[in-house]
C-alpha positions in Angstrom: 32.1 -23.7 5.6 29.9 -20.6 5.5 32.5 -18.6 3.6 32.7 -21.2 0.9 28.9 -21.2 0.6 28.9 -17.4 0.3 31.6 -17.4 -2.4 29.7 -20.1 -4.3 26.5 -18.1 -4.3 28.3 -14.9 -5.4 29.9 -16.7 -8.3 26.6 -18.4 -9.2 24.9 -15.0 -9.2 27.4 -13.4 -11.5 27.3 -16.4 -13.9 23.5 -16.3 -14.1 23.3 -12.6 -14.6 26.1 -12.2 -17.1 25.5 -15.4 -19.0 21.9 -14.7 -20.1 21.3 -15.1 -23.8 19.0 -12.2 -24.6 16.7 -10.3 -22.4 13.6 -8.4 -23.6 12.2 -6.2 -20.9 9.5 -4.4 -22.7 5.8 -4.3 -22.2 3.5 -4.2 -25.2 3.3 -0.4 -25.2 7.1 0.0 -24.9 7.6 -2.6 -27.7 5.3 -0.7 -30.0 7.0 2.6 -29.2 10.4 1.1 -29.7 9.5 -0.3 -33.1 8.6 3.2 -34.2 11.9 4.7 -32.9 14.2 2.4 -34.8 16.7 -0.3 -33.8 19.4 1.7 -31.9 17.0 3.7 -29.7 15.0 0.6 -29.1 18.1 -1.2 -27.7 18.8 1.9 -25.5 15.2 1.8 -24.2 15.4 -1.9 -23.4 18.7 -1.3 -21.5 17.1 1.5 -19.6 14.2 -0.7 -18.5 16.6 -3.3 -17.3 18.6 -0.7 -15.4 15.5 0.6 -13.7 14.3 -2.9 -12.8 17.6 -3.9 -11.2 17.4 -1.6 -8.1 14.0 -2.9 -6.8 15.0 -6.5 -7.5 18.3 -6.0 -5.7 16.5 -4.5 -2.7 14.0 -7.3 -2.5 16.8 -9.9 -2.9 18.7 -8.3 0.0 15.6 -8.2 2.2 14.9 -11.8 1.4 18.5 -12.9 2.1 18.6 -11.1 5.4 15.2 -12.6 6.4 16.5 -16.1 5.4 19.7 -15.6 7.4 17.8 -14.4 10.4 15.6 -17.5 10.3 18.6 -19.7 10.0 20.0 -18.5 13.3 16.9 -19.7 15.2 
């Protein structure tokens, strides 16, 4: 039962992360800088911001998951 639940959440995670429409991960300062750079460098800047944001979000997600699993055992 638990294995099926884990597989379901993994599949759901990948569907939600790969199926997003369009992500804009720029603050107002980065947006203004990207507008001055042009379209291609602006897209690269946006991808870089998303790349840098992934690691802390993954760490917090892992910590939250482990905390939740620990509380489920009680």
